[in-house]
C-alpha positions as semicolon CSV with decimal commas, in nm:
position;residue;x (nm);y (nm);z (nm)
1;M;9,715;7,365;10,306
2;K;9,656;7,731;10,389
3;R;9,875;7,890;10,654
4;W;9,737;8,164;10,883
5;P;9,976;8,369;11,098
6;F;9,770;8,496;11,392
7;I;9,986;8,803;11,436
8;T;9,917;8,946;11,095
9;F;9,582;8,827;10,968
10;V;9,417;9,089;10,747
11;A;9,057;9,028;10,643
12;A;8,950;9,122;10,292
13;S;8,604;9,265;10,251
14;A;8,395;9,148;9,959
15;I;8,257;9,421;9,738
16;A;8,009;9,365;9,459
17;C;8,194;9,439;9,139
18;S;7,996;9,324;8,836
19;T;7,879;9,675;8,744
20;I;8,223;9,831;8,784
21;A;8,393;9,552;8,588
22;K;8,152;9,601;8,299
23;A;8,198;9,979;8,305
24;R;8,575;9,947;8,293
25;S;8,562;9,727;7,984
26;D;8,402;10,020;7,803
27;C;8,694;10,255;7,876
28;T;8,871;10,325;7,549
29;T;9,062;10,645;7,624
30;P;9,405;10,629;7,453
31;I;9,686;10,560;7,696
32;P;9,869;10,888;7,621
33;E;9,552;11,072;7,725
34;L;9,520;10,857;8,039
35;F;9,876;10,949;8,129
36;R;9,802;11,318;8,075
37;Q;9,501;11,296;8,304
38;A;9,651;11,078;8,579
39;S;10,018;11,178;8,600
40;P;9,965;11,519;8,770
41;S;9,849;11,337;9,086
42;V;10,168;11,126;9,099
43;V;10,453;11,266;9,307
44;S;10,820;11,189;9,360
45;I;10,936;11,134;9,718
46;S;11,286;11,155;9,861
47;A;11,388;11,100;10,221
48;V;11,701;11,081;10,432
49;T;11,804;10,757;10,602
50;V;12,036;10,795;10,899
51;N;12,276;10,517;11,003
52;P;12,407;10,620;11,348
53;F;12,635;10,317;11,365
54;S;12,844;10,409;11,062
55;A;13,146;10,635;11,093
56;K;13,125;10,724;10,724
57;K;12,830;10,757;10,489
58;R;12,596;10,804;10,782
59;F;12,331;10,950;10,556
60;S;12,174;10,813;10,240
61;I;11,887;10,930;10,022
62;S;11,601;10,697;9,938
63;A;11,360;10,763;9,654
64;G;11,009;10,652;9,577
65;S;10,674;10,762;9,443
66;G;10,333;10,850;9,581
67;V;9,986;10,952;9,472
68;I;9,768;11,240;9,592
69;V;9,436;11,095;9,712
70;S;9,278;11,399;9,875
71;A;9,239;11,768;9,793
72;E;9,352;11,834;10,151
73;G;9,703;11,719;10,057
74;I;9,695;11,352;10,161
75;V;9,957;11,145;9,977
76;L;9,950;10,765;9,979
77;T;10,278;10,578;9,940
78;N;10,469;10,274;10,070
79;S;10,579;10,245;10,430
80;H;10,929;10,141;10,326
81;V;10,969;10,467;10,134
82;V;10,914;10,699;10,434
83;F;10,885;10,508;10,762
84;G;11,170;10,597;10,998
85;R;11,313;10,847;10,747
86;R;11,403;11,211;10,792
87;G;11,374;11,515;10,567
88;I;11,085;11,384;10,356
89;M;11,049;11,597;10,042
90;V;10,772;11,567;9,786
91;T;10,810;11,689;9,427
92;L;10,487;11,765;9,246
93;D;10,418;11,720;8,878
94;D;10,474;12,091;8,812
95;G;10,825;12,069;8,960
96;D;10,752;12,234;9,295
97;T;10,915;12,060;9,591
98;V;10,752;12,078;9,934
99;R;10,810;11,925;10,276
100;G;10,605;11,615;10,343
101;K;10,461;11,569;10,692
102;F;10,458;11,207;10,803
103;L;10,112;11,113;10,934
104;G;10,130;10,738;10,976
105;A;10,248;10,406;10,838
106;D;10,189;10,035;10,857
107;P;10,494;9,824;10,772
108;I;10,286;9,505;10,756
109;L;10,068;9,632;10,471
110;D;10,356;9,852;10,346
111;L;10,135;10,160;10,333
112;A;10,206;10,512;10,459
113;V;10,039;10,852;10,451
114;L;10,194;11,198;10,414
115;K;10,042;11,544;10,416
116;I;10,166;11,822;10,192
117;P;10,073;12,193;10,181
118;V;9,787;12,280;9,948
119;P;9,882;12,556;9,700
120;S;9,638;12,831;9,611
121;K;9,564;12,664;9,277
122;G;9,474;12,337;9,451
123;L;9,606;11,987;9,401
124;P;9,533;11,727;9,134
125;V;9,368;11,426;9,300
126;A;9,370;11,070;9,169
127;Q;9,049;10,877;9,120
128;L;9,037;10,558;9,328
129;G;8,891;10,248;9,168
130;D;8,777;9,907;9,290
131;S;9,055;9,648;9,312
132;D;8,805;9,371;9,388
133;A;8,672;9,410;9,033
134;L;9,008;9,334;8,869
135;R;9,028;9,034;8,639
136;V;9,332;8,841;8,518
137;G;9,429;8,962;8,172
138;E;9,294;9,313;8,225
139;E;9,524;9,589;8,102
140;V;9,690;9,814;8,363
141;I;9,948;10,089;8,365
142;A;10,196;10,196;8,632
143;I;10,319;10,552;8,681
144;G;10,615;10,639;8,901
145;N;10,971;10,763;8,925
146;P;11,202;10,463;8,875
147;F;11,567;10,540;8,946
148;G;11,473;10,907;8,977
149;L;11,338;10,925;8,622
150;E;11,032;11,143;8,671
151;Q;10,683;11,048;8,552
152;T;10,754;10,717;8,382
153;L;10,470;10,504;8,245
154;T;10,484;10,128;8,196
155;R;10,212;9,907;8,059
156;G;10,107;9,548;8,120
157;V;9,826;9,324;8,234
158;V;9,700;9,179;8,558
159;S;9,893;8,853;8,571
160;G;9,729;8,727;8,888
161;I;9,517;8,829;9,184
162;N;9,519;8,728;9,550
163;R;9,890;8,648;9,535
164;I;10,053;8,564;9,870
165;L;10,428;8,622;9,913
166;P;10,535;8,417;10,218
167;V;10,899;8,511;10,156
168;S;10,822;8,881;10,189
169;P;10,787;9,040;10,534
170;M;10,523;9,277;10,402
171;S;10,286;9,014;10,263
172;R;10,156;8,886;10,599
173;M;9,881;8,691;10,422
174;L;9,787;9,004;10,228
175;P;9,654;8,910;9,882
176;L;9,843;9,118;9,626
177;I;9,791;9,209;9,263
178;Q;10,050;9,057;9,031
179;T;10,132;9,242;8,709
180;D;10,388;9,229;8,432
181;A;10,393;9,610;8,403
182;A;10,757;9,700;8,466
183;V;10,817;9,819;8,822
184;N;11,165;9,922;8,935
185;P;11,325;10,080;9,244
186;G;11,173;10,425;9,273
187;N;10,832;10,307;9,149
188;S;10,744;10,206;9,504
189;G;10,436;10,390;9,628
190;G;10,320;10,492;9,282
191;P;9,978;10,399;9,144
192;L;9,873;10,103;8,935
193;L;9,586;10,224;8,713
194;D;9,309;10,043;8,534
195;R;9,209;10,117;8,177
196;C;8,980;10,398;8,299
197;G;9,268;10,575;8,472
198;K;9,151;10,486;8,824
199;V;9,396;10,371;9,091
200;V;9,350;10,001;9,161
201;G;9,677;9,935;9,343
202;I;9,986;10,084;9,504
203;N;10,303;9,943;9,350
204;S;10,509;9,787;9,623
205;S;10,747;9,504;9,549
206;I;10,936;9,304;9,290
207;L;11,104;8,965;9,298
208;A;11,474;9,019;9,244
209;E;11,527;8,677;9,084
210;A;11,235;8,713;8,843
211;E;11,164;8,919;8,533
212;N;10,840;9,103;8,461
213;I;10,682;9,007;8,791
214;A;10,571;9,292;9,014
215;F;10,316;9,327;9,291
216;A;10,078;9,599;9,405
217;I;9,872;9,644;9,721
218;P;9,500;9,643;9,632
219;I;9,355;9,993;9,661
220;N;9,053;9,861;9,852
221;V;9,289;9,757;10,132
222;A;9,438;10,107;10,134
223;K;9,094;10,272;10,138
224;R;8,989;10,058;10,432
225;V;9,288;10,149;10,651
226;L;9,347;10,508;10,537
227;P;9,131;10,664;10,812
228;Q;9,326;10,477;11,084
229;L;9,661;10,583;10,942
230;I;9,551;10,947;10,932
231;T;9,384;10,951;11,274
232;N;9,600;10,712;11,477
233;G;9,926;10,714;11,282
234;R;9,911;10,334;11,274
235;I;9,677;10,038;11,234
236;I;9,574;9,900;11,572
237;R;9,577;9,519;11,573
238;P;9,508;9,263;11,844
239;W;9,811;9,044;11,913
240;L;9,863;8,695;12,043
241;G;10,223;8,648;11,929
242;I;10,209;8,309;11,758
243;T;10,235;8,182;11,402
244;G;10,174;7,837;11,264
245;S;9,961;7,611;11,049
246;L;9,634;7,426;11,057
247;I;9,687;7,049;11,068
248;K;9,462;6,748;11,026
249;A;9,504;6,445;11,253
250;S;9,372;6,216;10,981
251;E;9,644;6,328;10,742
252;L;9,949;6,347;10,971
253;G;9,873;6,100;11,249
254;E;9,870;5,802;11,019
255;L;10,174;5,924;10,828
256;F;10,396;5,961;11,135
257;N;10,225;5,704;11,356
258;L;10,211;5,965;11,630
259;P;9,923;6,111;11,833
260;F;9,788;6,418;11,652
261;V;9,469;6,620;11,684
262;D;9,297;6,863;11,453
263;G;9,395;7,220;11,529
264;F;9,644;7,501;11,488
265;L;10,007;7,388;11,518
266;V;10,206;7,657;11,701
267;E;10,536;7,688;11,515
268;T;10,679;8,009;11,661
269;V;10,609;8,209;11,974
270;V;10,726;8,571;11,965
271;P;10,946;8,670;12,262
272;G;10,766;8,904;12,500
273;S;10,425;8,826;12,351
274;P;10,113;8,738;12,551
275;A;10,145;8,380;12,422
276;E;10,501;8,347;12,553
277;K;10,405;8,487;12,892
278;A;10,121;8,234;12,907
279;G;10,367;7,951;12,845
280;L;10,277;7,843;12,492
281;R;10,548;7,645;12,317
282;G;10,662;7,665;11,958
283;G;10,811;7,393;11,739
284;W;11,169;7,290;11,675
285;L;11,162;7,006;11,416
286;P;11,126;7,118;11,050
287;I;10,951;6,862;10,827
288;K;10,819;6,893;10,472
289;V;10,503;6,700;10,384
290;A;10,379;6,696;10,025
291;G;10,544;7,031;9,961
292;D;10,413;7,196;10,280
293;E;10,662;7,285;10,552
294;Y;10,586;7,244;10,922
295;L;10,777;7,305;11,242
296;F;10,669;7,024;11,469
297;G;10,715;6,988;11,842
298;G;10,500;7,280;11,953
299;D;10,155;7,302;12,106
300;I;9,845;7,231;11,902
301;I;9,556;7,466;11,975
302;T;9,235;7,266;11,942
303;T;8,983;7,521;12,069
304;A;8,998;7,901;12,102
305;N;8,722;8,082;12,293
306;G;8,497;7,784;12,233
307;V;8,568;7,768;11,858
308;A;8,711;7,434;11,743
309;L;8,999;7,511;11,504
310;Y;8,956;7,236;11,248
311;S;8,910;7,448;10,933
312;D;9,011;7,774;10,771
313;E;8,661;7,910;10,829
314;K;8,669;7,833;11,202
315;L;9,015;7,987;11,239
316;E;8,905;8,299;11,053
317;K;8,597;8,326;11,275
318;F;8,817;8,323;11,584
319;V;9,069;8,573;11,448
320;Q;8,796;8,812;11,335
321;S;8,650;8,812;11,686
322;L;8,972;8,927;11,858
323;K;8,968;9,262;12,038
324;I;9,236;9,433;12,243
325;G;9,177;9,378;12,613
326;D;8,971;9,061;12,565
327;K;9,062;8,741;12,742
328;V;9,154;8,445;12,521
329;R;9,088;8,092;12,644
330;L;9,276;7,818;12,461
331;E;9,260;7,441;12,486
332;I;9,589;7,292;12,372
333;F;9,732;6,947;12,306
334;R;10,088;6,899;12,435
335;N;10,279;6,572;12,456
336;G;9,960;6,369;12,459
337;E;9,795;6,582;12,729
338;E;9,515;6,836;12,710
339;L;9,580;7,169;12,883
340;K;9,396;7,498;12,922
341;V;9,560;7,840;12,888
342;E;9,421;8,192;12,909
343;F;9,564;8,540;12,872
344;N;9,466;8,894;12,767
345;I;9,511;9,034;12,417
346;I;9,723;9,347;12,372
347;E;9,799;9,574;12,076
348;R;10,055;9,437;11,836
349;P;10,380;9,635;11,859
350;L;10,629;9,699;11,580
351;L;10,840;9,384;11,550
352;P;11,179;9,301;11,400
353;G;11,125;9,200;11,039
354;D;10,840;9,446;10,983
355;L;11,061;9,699;10,811
356;L;11,130;9,654;10,443
357;P;11,436;9,740;10,235
358;E;11,424;10,037;10,005
359;G;11,273;9,982;9,666
C-alpha cells in the first residue's frame, strides 16, 4: 500500500519520451570520447563545516562534485555538499579554483545551486537530457571526484527507475534512478550521463550496507525546480505538518474487529505545525500488517476540502491543490466520532531530519 507524506509530496510531470529514447539508442560515441566531451563541465567542490560545540577539530572539509549547467556560471550539485557550509571553493576541469557563491538549496530533494565567476574564455556547459526517457538496462556513466580523485569515470546500467528510499531523509517520496555505476563519497553532486553524454541524473546517495547500488536524482526534477532555487534560494512548499498512510476499512476493520473508515491515517503530527495547532492527533501503536507498517491510534482524515481520501488518486488531487494561505477543511474520524477541523496552510520550514550527512 502506497504511503504519502503530506509534508513532502513532490509531483512528477509526465513528458513524452518515445522520440528521445529512440534517438539515444542510436548514440554510439566511444566512452573515452564521451568522457572527453562531458568531463570539462564537471567540477570539484570543497567546503568548510564548522562545529561550534567542539573544543577541538571545530572545522572539517567536505568534498563533492557538481556540474555546470549554464554559461552564466550556474553549478548544480547536492544540498548536502554545500548547504550550511562555509568557504565553498569550486575547482574547474582546467585546475583553476574559484569561490562558489551559494544561491539556494533544497534538502528534501538534495539539490543545490552555486554561481561561479565566468572567465573570459567562457565555461563548458553540460547538455541536459530527459530522465523520463530512461529505461532499465540502459547504459549510463557517472563522472565525479570520489575521495578527492579528480575526474573519475565509472560505468554501469540503469538498474531501476522510480525507486523510493523511505529510510533516507532526502527521498521524501521522490522517485530516484538506481544504477550499478560505482558512486562513492565525493561523487555526490556529479552527473549521471546517458549514452549520448547528456545529464540524466545528479548522483546523490548510496546504501552503506549494499554493493553496487547507487541512486541519482532525475534531471527532470532538477530542471523543474532550478528556477525557484536561483530566484528564491529555496523551494516554496505548502505545509500541513502530518505524515501517515492511506487505509481501507474493508481490509483493516475485519482484521482487527474495530471500527475503521477509509481515509488517511495520521501517524505523526509535527510539533509547531498547522495540524498540531488545529488539534490533530498522531498515532502511538506500531503494527505491521502483511509487511506494511502502521502507527495506529491517530485521527483518520476521511475528507479534505470536499475530496474523499479513499485512493491514491484522490489524495494526490488534494495535495496538488494546496496553496500557501489557503484554508484547509478536514473531516476526521476519532474514537468512533466524526469531527471537523480547519486551519490555514503556511510555507514549510526547514525541519530536523532534512539535512543529510556528507557523502
